[in-house]
C-alpha positions in Angstrom: 135.3 -16.0 117.3 138.5 -15.0 119.1 138.5 -12.9 122.4 139.8 -10.0 120.2 136.8 -10.2 117.9 134.4 -10.8 120.8 135.8 -7.7 122.5 135.4 -5.6 119.4 131.8 -6.7 119.0 131.0 -6.1 122.6 132.4 -2.6 122.4 129.8 -1.7 119.8 126.8 -2.8 121.8 124.2 -0.4 123.2 125.3 -1.1 126.8 128.9 -0.2 125.8 127.7 2.9 124.1 126.0 4.0 127.3 129.1 3.5 129.3 131.2 5.4 126.8 128.8 8.3 126.9 128.8 8.3 130.7 132.6 8.6 130.7 132.4 11.9 128.8 130.5 13.5 131.6 132.0 12.0 134.7 135.4 11.6 136.4 135.5 7.9 135.4 133.4 4.8 134.8 134.3 1.7 136.7 134.8 -1.2 134.4 136.3 -4.3 135.9 139.1 -5.7 138.0 140.7 -9.0 136.8 143.6 -11.2 137.7 146.6 -11.7 135.6 145.4 -15.3 135.2 142.1 -14.1 133.8 143.8 -11.7 131.5 146.0 -14.5 130.2 143.0 -16.7 129.5 141.5 -13.8 127.6 144.5 -13.6 125.3 146.6 -11.0 127.2 150.0 -12.3 126.1 149.0 -11.6 122.4 147.8 -8.1 123.1 150.0 -5.2 121.8 151.2 -4.5 125.3 151.5 -7.0 128.2 153.6 -7.3 131.3 156.6 -9.5 130.5 156.9 -11.3 133.9 153.2 -12.3 133.6 153.6 -13.6 130.0 156.7 -15.5 131.0 155.1 -17.1 134.0 152.1 -18.1 131.8 154.2 -19.8 129.2 156.2 -21.6 131.9 153.1 -23.5 133.0 153.3 -26.0 130.2 150.5 -27.0 127.9 148.8 -29.6 130.1 148.8 -27.5 133.2 147.9 -24.3 131.3 144.8 -26.1 129.8 143.6 -27.1 133.3 144.2 -23.5 134.6 142.2 -22.2 131.7 139.2 -24.4 132.5 139.3 -23.4 136.2 139.7 -19.7 135.4 136.9 -19.8 132.8 134.6 -21.3 135.4 135.5 -18.5 137.8 134.8 -15.8 135.2 131.4 -17.4 134.5 130.7 -17.4 138.2 131.6 -13.7 138.5 129.5 -12.8 135.6 132.3 -11.7 133.4 131.6 -14.4 130.8 128.0 -15.2 129.7 127.3 -18.6 128.1 126.3 -17.9 124.5 125.9 -20.0 121.4 127.7 -17.4 119.2 130.6 -16.3 121.4 134.1 -17.6 121.9 135.6 -20.5 123.9 138.7 -19.8 126.0 139.4 -23.6 126.0 138.4 -24.2 122.4 135.7 -26.8 123.2 132.3 -27.1 124.8 130.4 -23.9 125.7 131.1 -20.6 124.2 130.7 -17.2 125.9 130.1 -13.6 125.3 131.7 -10.8 127.3 130.1 -8.6 130.0 130.1 -5.1 128.4 132.5 -3.6 131.0 135.0 -6.4 130.3 134.4 -6.1 126.6 135.3 -2.4 126.6 138.5 -3.1 128.6 139.5 -5.9 126.2 138.6 -3.9 123.1 140.9 -1.1 124.1 143.7 -3.6 125.0 143.3 -5.7 121.9 143.0 -2.9 119.3 144.2 0.4 120.9 144.1 3.5 118.8 147.1 4.5 120.8 148.9 3.6 124.1 150.5 5.8 126.7 153.0 4.4 129.2 154.5 6.3 132.2 157.7 4.7 133.5 160.4 5.5 136.0 164.0 4.3 136.5 162.6 1.5 138.7 161.7 -1.2 136.2 159.8 -3.1 139.0 157.4 -0.2 139.7 154.0 -1.0 138.2 152.4 2.1 136.8 149.1 3.0 135.1 148.8 2.4 131.3 146.4 4.2 129.0 144.7 2.4 126.0 142.6 4.6 123.6 139.3 3.0 122.7 138.3 3.7 119.1 136.9 2.3 115.8 136.7 3.3 112.2 133.9 5.7 112.7 135.3 7.3 115.9 139.1 7.3 116.2 138.9 7.8 120.0 135.7 7.1 121.9 137.4 7.1 125.3 140.5 6.0 127.2 140.7 2.8 129.2 143.2 3.1 132.1 144.9 0.0 133.5 145.9 0.4 137.1 147.9 -2.1 139.2 145.5 -3.3 141.9 145.5 -5.4 145.1 143.2 -8.4 145.5 139.7 -6.9 146.0 138.1 -8.1 149.2 135.0 -9.3 147.3 137.3 -11.5 145.1 139.3 -13.0 147.9 137.2 -16.2 148.1 137.9 -16.8 144.4 141.6 -16.6 144.8 142.5 -18.3 148.1 146.0 -19.2 147.1 146.9 -16.0 145.2 150.2 -15.5 147.0 151.5 -18.8 145.4 150.8 -17.5 141.9 153.8 -15.2 141.7 153.4 -12.8 138.8 150.2 -14.6 137.8 148.7 -13.4 141.0 148.8 -9.7 140.0 145.5 -7.8 139.6 144.5 -5.0 137.2 141.7 -2.5 137.6 140.2 -0.9 134.5 138.3 2.4 134.3 137.0 4.3 131.4 137.7 8.1 131.1 137.5 10.9 128.6 140.6 12.2 126.8 140.5 15.3 129.0 140.5 13.2 132.2 143.3 11.1 130.7 145.4 14.2 130.3 144.6 15.3 133.9 145.5 11.8 135.2 148.9 11.9 133.4 149.6 15.3 134.8 148.6 14.3 138.4 150.9 11.2 138.1 153.9 12.9 136.7 153.9 16.3 138.4 155.3 14.5 141.5 158.6 12.6 141.6 158.2 8.8 141.5 158.5 6.8 144.7 161.3 5.9 145.2 162.9 8.8 143.4 164.6 7.9 140.1 168.3 8.0 139.6 170.9 7.7 136.9 170.0 8.4 133.3 166.2 8.5 133.7 165.2 10.9 136.5 161.5 11.7 137.0 159.0 10.1 134.6 159.4 9.0 131.0 156.0 9.2 129.2 155.8 7.2 126.0 153.1 7.6 123.3 152.7 4.8 120.8 150.3 4.6 117.9 149.7 2.2 115.0 152.5 2.2 112.4 151.3 3.8 109.1 154.3 2.8 107.1 155.8 6.3 107.1 156.0 8.0 110.5 157.6 6.7 113.7 155.4 4.6 115.9 155.7 7.0 118.8 157.7 9.5 120.9 158.7 10.1 124.5 158.4 13.1 126.9 160.5 13.3 130.0 158.8 15.0 133.0 160.7 16.1 136.1 158.1 17.1 138.7 158.5 18.6 142.2 155.0 18.1 143.4 153.6 21.4 142.3 155.6 22.2 139.2 157.1 20.2 136.3 159.9 20.7 133.8 159.7 19.0 130.4 162.0 17.7 127.8 159.8 17.4 124.7 159.3 14.7 122.1 161.4 16.5 119.6 164.4 16.0 121.9 164.7 19.7 122.7 164.2 21.4 126.0 160.7 22.6 126.8 161.3 24.9 129.7 163.9 22.9 131.5 165.9 25.1 133.8 163.8 28.2 132.9 160.0 27.9 132.6 158.0 25.4 134.6 154.4 24.1 134.2 151.9 24.0 137.0 149.2 21.2 137.0 146.9 23.0 134.6 149.8 23.7 132.2 151.1 20.2 132.3 147.6 18.8 131.8 147.2 21.1 128.7 150.5 19.7 127.3 149.3 16.1 127.8 146.0 16.8 126.2 147.7 18.3 123.1 149.9 15.3 122.8 146.9 13.0 123.2 145.1 14.9 120.4 148.1 14.4 118.2 147.5 10.7 118.1 144.2 11.1 116.3 145.3 13.6 113.6 
């Protein structure tokens, strides 16, 4: 069983169903915070979306060193309770013990491995790490929730597990995952993009560029983009059809911007 299949299986467990239900009635459900190293061991570079500097650094390790790192990182994930030794799970190092995923990690990976759709908010600064949104769904329920990936600092309770994190470069990055409803995802996007990015964008891409991507069905484009120019309290939009949506005339407040985002999110499941 691969991490992809293991994540999909974990996402269907009773524990996962409970977390998904909680996310529909709360601001968010805390899932897990992992390092870039851990995400690589869990197959991150093969996911539909992954940070290029991290994938490059991982491949630069070389086969022998990468294998040693995988063994060390796997031991650490077992120690942290993210992996549970199991006779019918998967093995990150392709030998010895196999493991199942902690439900919170399984949900995050299920969304990353097989997203119903992905939303990315970017600025003119290519080095600025921003939140990413992965829709969690299956054949019976196209969207069960949205997993948000947020850039994170090394959590204090994990510092002992990563004493030399500053030496890891891009592999020393951390990611926090939370589970939210589609409505909360729209609000989070509106809250992010209604204010200008820091530092402010310049050149050909002012403000935020919000990209929506879904699975290719053989006919329609895989996605579209929406440009948002926010002032902090109001936002002007250039829509996915390439035409102006209020630029220079009408403006959206937070509630209006959130409504636009929710409509675009719902489009991905039609």
